[in-house]
C-alpha positions as MATLAB code, in Angstrom:
seq = 'METGTKGFREITVTEDMAASKSGMGLPPVLSTPALIGFMETTCYESIMSELEEGQATVGAKVDVTHMAATPIGMKVRIETELLEVKGSKLVFKVEAFDEVEKAGQGTHVRFIIDKQGFNDNLEKKKK';
ca = [
     -54.193  -46.691  -20.682;
     -55.716  -45.515  -17.438;
     -58.956  -46.213  -15.650;
     -61.309  -43.278  -15.445;
     -61.115  -42.442  -19.164;
     -64.545  -41.230  -20.224;
     -66.386  -41.227  -23.496;
     -69.397  -39.250  -24.656;
     -71.646  -39.294  -27.698;
     -75.010  -37.758  -28.495;
     -77.320  -39.110  -31.161;
     -80.801  -38.345  -32.401;
     -82.933  -41.436  -32.918;
     -83.824  -41.935  -36.577;
     -86.053  -44.444  -38.362;
     -82.958  -46.456  -39.345;
     -82.221  -47.051  -35.633;
     -85.789  -47.991  -34.731;
     -87.094  -51.359  -33.600;
     -89.905  -50.887  -36.135;
     -87.339  -51.486  -38.944;
     -87.110  -55.148  -37.905;
     -90.351  -56.059  -39.672;
     -91.645  -57.726  -36.506;
     -94.356  -55.164  -35.768;
     -92.324  -53.393  -33.088;
     -92.857  -49.733  -32.125;
     -90.908  -46.764  -33.551;
     -88.370  -46.520  -30.718;
     -84.578  -46.897  -30.465;
     -83.802  -50.596  -30.847;
     -81.705  -52.441  -28.297;
     -79.127  -53.519  -30.924;
     -78.696  -49.891  -32.024;
     -78.306  -48.719  -28.419;
     -75.672  -51.365  -27.732;
     -73.861  -50.502  -30.968;
     -73.609  -46.848  -29.952;
     -72.362  -47.871  -26.505;
     -69.649  -50.086  -28.036;
     -68.570  -47.389  -30.487;
     -68.384  -44.789  -27.726;
     -66.163  -47.091  -25.638;
     -63.857  -47.689  -28.600;
     -63.599  -44.041  -29.517;
     -62.825  -43.043  -25.916;
     -59.543  -45.001  -25.897;
     -58.532  -44.916  -29.604;
     -55.868  -42.284  -29.032;
     -54.234  -44.457  -26.361;
     -53.665  -47.417  -28.683;
     -50.273  -48.071  -30.205;
     -49.664  -48.243  -33.958;
     -51.148  -51.468  -35.329;
     -53.542  -51.985  -32.404;
     -57.330  -51.937  -32.255;
     -59.930  -53.236  -29.822;
     -62.683  -55.772  -30.302;
     -65.835  -56.261  -28.283;
     -66.066  -59.461  -26.268;
     -68.974  -59.065  -23.851;
     -71.991  -56.822  -23.463;
     -74.215  -56.819  -20.378;
     -76.750  -54.040  -20.888;
     -80.234  -53.418  -19.591;
     -82.381  -51.368  -21.959;
     -84.573  -49.636  -19.398;
     -86.717  -47.136  -21.286;
     -88.123  -46.642  -24.768;
     -86.837  -43.635  -26.704;
     -88.992  -42.431  -29.628;
     -87.757  -41.395  -33.055;
     -86.611  -37.771  -33.016;
     -85.458  -37.752  -29.384;
     -81.812  -37.261  -28.426;
     -79.823  -39.887  -26.529;
     -76.578  -39.212  -24.657;
     -74.165  -42.132  -24.260;
     -71.608  -41.961  -21.447;
     -68.811  -44.469  -20.882;
     -66.067  -44.886  -18.313;
     -63.099  -47.238  -18.379;
     -63.335  -49.106  -15.058;
     -60.599  -51.743  -15.371;
     -57.473  -52.449  -17.397;
     -56.103  -55.966  -16.946;
     -53.519  -56.806  -19.591;
     -55.355  -56.496  -22.898;
     -58.793  -56.631  -21.241;
     -60.735  -53.372  -20.873;
     -63.949  -53.139  -18.820;
     -66.263  -50.173  -19.329;
     -69.337  -48.848  -17.540;
     -71.915  -47.740  -20.113;
     -74.988  -45.563  -19.634;
     -77.565  -43.970  -21.929;
     -79.894  -41.091  -21.147;
     -82.670  -39.792  -23.346;
     -84.209  -36.363  -22.892;
     -86.460  -37.640  -20.088;
     -84.776  -40.511  -18.242;
     -82.013  -43.100  -18.075;
     -82.581  -45.401  -21.040;
     -79.888  -48.022  -20.487;
     -76.952  -49.113  -18.372;
     -74.456  -51.915  -18.020;
     -70.913  -52.998  -18.776;
     -68.930  -53.714  -21.904;
     -65.664  -55.686  -22.236;
     -63.198  -55.074  -25.052;
     -59.778  -56.574  -25.764;
     -56.793  -54.832  -27.290;
     -55.584  -56.735  -30.347;
     -52.706  -56.604  -32.791;
     -54.535  -55.985  -36.081;
     -52.069  -57.926  -38.242;
     -52.063  -60.964  -35.957;
     -55.846  -60.855  -35.732;
     -56.190  -60.725  -39.519;
     -53.647  -63.541  -39.936;
     -55.714  -65.719  -37.597;
     -58.846  -64.947  -39.582;
     -57.161  -66.035  -42.805;
     -56.043  -69.292  -41.148;
     -59.588  -69.884  -39.958;
     -60.977  -69.425  -43.470;
     -58.736  -72.206  -44.752;
];
């Protein structure tokens, strides 16, 4: 896996993604959790083809600033770039742009895992 790998995704904000769905009286704009979820997914998808059989990645850290509100119906473009590969640790730059301005930016850390070993550890933890 090499640094510089980029990811891209475009979404249109829907009611299901809106902060107003929380029931807390928030406005009908893209929620921060939804934005972060799209950033994480875009990072994962950008390096999926580089993983070996039986591997996956899991998110470990998110440091994102949600800078601008994006209303329902507006498009958002997510851009990611793999900045660092250190063993199983992957560090990404993440950015989001709506149709008017930059909506978010930050970093996201993922770790490459062996799926079987990860699942075995989960089963041990359950016991």
